[in-house]
C-alpha positions in Angstrom: 126.6 -35.7 156.6 123.2 -35.0 155.1 121.6 -34.5 158.6 124.3 -32.1 159.6 123.5 -29.9 156.6 119.8 -30.0 157.5 120.5 -29.0 161.1 122.9 -26.2 160.0 120.3 -24.7 157.7 117.6 -24.8 160.5 118.6 -21.3 161.6 116.8 -19.9 158.6 113.6 -21.7 159.7 113.8 -20.2 163.1 114.4 -16.6 162.0 111.7 -13.9 161.8 109.6 -14.1 158.6 110.6 -11.6 156.0 108.6 -8.4 156.4 107.3 -9.1 159.9 108.6 -7.7 163.2 108.0 -10.8 165.1 106.9 -14.4 164.7 103.5 -14.0 166.5 102.1 -11.8 163.7 103.1 -14.4 161.1 101.4 -17.1 163.2 98.2 -15.1 163.4 98.1 -14.4 159.7 98.6 -18.1 158.9 95.3 -18.8 160.6 93.5 -16.5 158.2 94.6 -18.1 155.0 92.3 -20.7 153.4 93.0 -24.3 153.8 95.6 -25.7 151.3 93.1 -28.5 150.6 91.0 -26.0 148.6 93.9 -25.3 146.2 95.4 -27.4 143.4 97.3 -29.6 145.8 94.0 -30.5 147.5 92.7 -31.9 144.3 95.7 -34.3 144.2 95.1 -35.8 147.6 92.3 -37.7 149.2 91.3 -37.3 152.9 89.4 -39.9 154.8 88.7 -40.1 158.5 88.2 -43.0 161.0 87.2 -42.8 164.6 88.7 -45.2 167.0 87.1 -45.9 170.4 89.6 -46.4 173.2 89.1 -48.6 176.3 88.8 -45.4 178.3 85.7 -44.6 176.2 87.3 -41.7 174.3 87.6 -41.2 170.6 90.8 -40.8 168.6 90.2 -39.4 165.2 92.6 -40.7 162.6 92.8 -38.8 159.3 94.4 -40.3 156.3 95.8 -38.0 153.6 96.8 -40.1 150.5 97.8 -39.5 146.9 94.5 -39.2 145.0 95.4 -41.9 142.4 96.3 -44.4 145.1 94.3 -47.6 144.7 93.2 -48.5 148.2 92.7 -52.2 147.3 96.0 -52.8 145.7 98.8 -54.4 147.6 101.0 -51.4 146.9 98.7 -49.1 148.9 99.3 -51.3 152.0 103.0 -51.0 151.6 103.7 -47.3 150.8 105.6 -45.3 153.4 103.5 -43.8 156.1 104.3 -40.7 158.1 102.4 -39.8 161.3 101.8 -36.1 161.7 101.1 -34.9 165.3 99.7 -31.4 166.0 100.6 -29.2 169.0 98.9 -29.3 172.3 96.0 -27.1 171.3 95.9 -28.0 167.7 94.0 -30.3 165.4 94.2 -31.6 161.8 93.1 -28.3 160.4 96.1 -26.3 161.6 97.9 -24.8 158.6 101.2 -26.4 159.4 99.6 -29.8 159.8 97.6 -29.5 156.6 100.7 -28.3 154.7 102.8 -31.1 156.0 100.2 -33.8 155.2 99.7 -32.5 151.7 103.4 -32.3 151.0 103.8 -35.9 152.1 100.9 -37.1 150.0 101.4 -35.0 146.9 105.1 -34.5 146.6 106.4 -37.8 148.2 103.4 -40.0 147.1 103.3 -41.4 150.6 100.5 -41.7 153.1 100.2 -39.1 155.9 98.2 -40.0 159.1 97.1 -37.2 161.3 96.0 -38.1 164.8 93.4 -35.9 166.5 93.6 -36.7 170.2 
């Protein structure tokens, strides 16, 4: 029942942004805004990055976005829910929608977000 309500309300997400004639202008303007990590939410989350070398001699950058007050050594920190955020084909972890999703997960939900840069 809950998922049906979410899907039914998705039409609002796919409509044109208020005040814009088309979605492309809104997408371009989103690129101009400063990173949400510079605001008050950014002070409530910690970012750390690891680089993993693959057998094909490529690097995959893994970015962790976690609640700032999370004790990384505590057993709780190993067991908190973790959400993997994947960017689009030409994107990376600095895309506005990726940063916003990762911050929402870390600050509002108090979960860990992992962003893969591939």
